[in-house]
N, C-alpha and C positions, 0 to 999 in steps of 0.2 A: 374537833376529833374526840374529846372527852365526852361530849354530849352524845355523839354517835355511839360510842361504846356503851354508854348508859342505856341507850335506847335498843341496843342489839337483843338483850334477853326478851324484851317485849316483842320485838319483830320475829324472833325465832319461835316463841310460843304461839303467836298469832298465825305464823306460817304453818306450824304443825296442826293446829286446830283446823284452819281452812284447808289444809292438805287432805283431811278426811273428805271434805266436800269435793276437792279436786279428784280424788279417786272415784267418787260417784259419777262425776262428769266424764271421766275417762271411760267408764263402763259404757256410757251411752255414745259418746263421741267417737271413740276409737274401736271398741269391741262390737257394739251393736250397729254402729254407723247411723245413729238416729240423732237428729237435732232436737234435744229436749230442753224447752225453756221453762219447764215446771220449776226448775231450781230456784229461781228468784222468789217463788211463793213457798215452796216446801222447806226452805231453810228457815224462814220466819215461823212457819208452822211448828217446826221442831222446837225452836226457842220458846214460842208461846206456850206450847203444851208443857214443856219442862218447867218453866218459870211458874205457871199457874198451879201445877201440881206441888211444887216445892213450897209455894206460899200457902197451900192448903195443908201443909204438914207431911207431904209424902216424902219418902226417902229418895235421895238424889239419884241413886242408881236405878231405882224403879222408875223415876221420872225420865231418865235417859232411855230406858227400854220402851216406855210408852211413846216418847218422841220418835223413836226409830219406827215403831209400828204405825204410827200416824203418818210418817213420811212414806212408808210403803203403800199405805191407802191412797196418798196423793198420786204416787206413781201409777197405781192401779187405775185411777180415774183417767189419767192421761193415756194409758195404754188401751183402755177400753174405747175411748173416743177414737183412737187411731185404728185399732184392729177390728172392732165390731161396728163402728159407725162410718168407717172409710174416710175419716178426716185426716188430712196430711199431718205428719208427726209434728212439724213446727207449729202448725195452727192448733193442734191439740194441746201442746204445752202452753201456748199463749192463753187458751181458754181456761185451762186449769189454774194457771198463774193468776188470772184475773179473778176467778172464783175464790181462790184461796185468800185473797186480800180481805174479802168480806168474812170468810170463815175464821181467819186469824183475829179479826176484830171481835167476832162473837166469842172466841175462846178467851180473849183478853178482857172480857166484860165490857166491851164497847169503848175501851180506851186504847189509844194508839201507842201507849208506852206503859210498861209495868216494871217497877224496880224489884230486885231481889238482892238485898244487901248481904254481904258475907258476915256482917255483925249480927244479923238476925237469924240467918239460916246456915245450915251445914252444906256448903257448896263443895263440889268436887275440885273445881279450878276457880282461881281468882287472880286478876292482874296485880292485886295488892302484894302477893308473895312471889312475883316473878323474878325478883333479884335476891330472893332468900335462899340460902344454902341449907334447905331442909326439905322434908317430904312434902311440905305444903306447896312447894314450887310446882306450878302446873305442868312444867316441861316433863317432869318425871312421869306423872300419871299419863300424859298424852303419849309419850314414847312407848309405854307399856301397852296402852290401848291400840296404838298404831301397829305394834309388833303382832298383837293378837289378831287384829283386823287383816293385816297383809298375809299372815299365816293361813287364816281362814279362806281368804279369797284365792290364794295360791292352790289350796287344796280343792276348793269348790270348782274352779275353772279347769281343774285336771280331772274332774269326774266326768261321767258320760253326759250329764245335763249341762255342765259347764262347757264342754266341748261342743255341744249342740248350740248353745248360745253363740259361741264364737263362730261356728259354721254359718249360723243365720246372719250374723253381721258381715261375714266375708262374702257370701253369695246366697241370697235368699232362695233363688230358683234351684241352685244345686242342692241346698239343704232340704228343700221340699222333695226333690227327686230321690233323696236318700231316706225318705220316710219321716222327716222331721217336720213338726208343725211350727212354722216360723212365728205365727201369732202368739202361741204360748211362750215361746222364748222371749219375744219382745215384751210381753206382759211381765214375765219374771225379771228380765233385765231392768226394766224401768222401775219396778218395785224395789229391787235391790239398790239401784242407784239413788233413788229418792229417800230410801231409808237411811243411807249413809249421809246424804245431804242434811236431812233432818237431825241426825245425830250430831253433825258438825254444828248446826244452828243451836242445838240445846247447849253444847259446850261454849259456844261463842256468847250466848246470853249469860251463862254463869260467869264466864271470864270477865265480861264487861259490867256485870252487875245489874243488867236490865235487858228487856226485850222490847224492840220497836217494831211496829208493823211494817216499816220500810227497811228493816235491816237486811233483807235479802236482795234489795234492788242492786242490780249490777253483779250479782254473785256469779252468774254464768260467765261473765267476762273474766273475773278473777280465776274461776275454774279453768277456763280455756287458757288463760295466761300461764297458770301452773303447769298444765299439760304441755303446752308448746315450749315453754322454757325448759322443763325437765327433759323433754326429748331433744331440744336443741343443744343444751349444755352438756348433758350426761349420756346422750343417746349412743355415742360412739364407744362407750365402755361396754365390754362384753358382759352380757347379763341374761337372766332368764325372766319369766313373767313377774316373779316377786321383785326382781331388780327394777323392772319397768315401774311397778307401783311405788317403789321407794323413790325413784327419780321423779315421779309426779309430785310426791310430797315435798321433795327437795326443791322442786320448781316453785312450789307455793312459798317455801321459806326464802328462796332467792328473790322472789317477787316482793315480799314484805321488807326484805333488807334493802332492795332498790328504792322502794317507797320511802323508807327511813332516810336513806342518803339524799333523796330528792328533797324531803322536808328540811333536812339539815342544810341544804344549799340555799334555803330561803325561798323556794318556789311557792307560789300560792296554792293552798290546799284545795281550792276550787278547780284546779287543773289536774287533780289526781285521775279523774276519769279519762281525760285527754291523754295523760301519760300512759295510763294502762293500755288504752287503744293503740298508741304508738308502739309500745313494747310488744303487744301481741302481734300487730301488723308486721313489725320488723322480723320477729322470729318466724312467722308464717311465710314471709317473703324470701328469707335466706335460702331455704332448700330450693325454691324455684329458681332464684338467681344462680345458685351453684349448678343446677341441672342445665340451665341455659348456657352458662359459660362452658360447661363440659361438652355440650352439643356443638357449640361453635368451634371449640378446639378440635373436636372429632372431624368436623367438616373441613377444617384447614388441613388436617393430616391427610385426609382422603384426596383433597385437591393437590397437595404437594406430591402425593404418591403417584 
């Protein structure tokens, strides 16, 4: 129990960082209704750009901004493959993800791993201070960043363009009938989503003190887990759009706490992907089971009547 309590600050901080990525996944998965697998590549791209810039002496905040912009370019590549080349969204994401592996290696100077020690560089977040009761604790900065991010997204999706993107995700044909260009909305949505994913990757790389070309592998599963857990656990609470984004972030935190509990129980770390798949599958199946049970009860009531 004590070891679990000691691990909780780390789980919470990781959950908050990956929660930024989960918000990006939410934009494509729920708002745009597009299956985007670029995430596994763009997360590592954000980390690679950020780490290499910091190693060259760039300011950490500027490195974050550059990572965000490069992530947006990755989303643009996927969006153009889908909208201008007629390639299905899921395949466009796979192609971009595949291409980004080589791009990330190029960015990292041909090496699969690049360290960025907090002892040598001024990093914004580091797991070394995760238990520290000071401003160096990464949780404080990430909470501020998340508050600004959610406030911006709440404002943006309330604007005419934001509503246009939501309309495109709800019904593309109806949006087109209202004079909306769905292709432009998909492009902007994918750029925004992958920009957030890359931002998360940049923070993850700083937090763990290194970037790895494979650090984004399975990221889409974690993002979906956060979205599904957030909706399943907190969805019944009355909320607005900002509340939905907060619940997605909390879903990521819950996910990492569950992972820590799993590790504390002594399960093999090689089974983490299997556990993640089971968690996501369970939360996706629960609404279907509830609906099926409700329909069966309704039929019984009709028969009895």
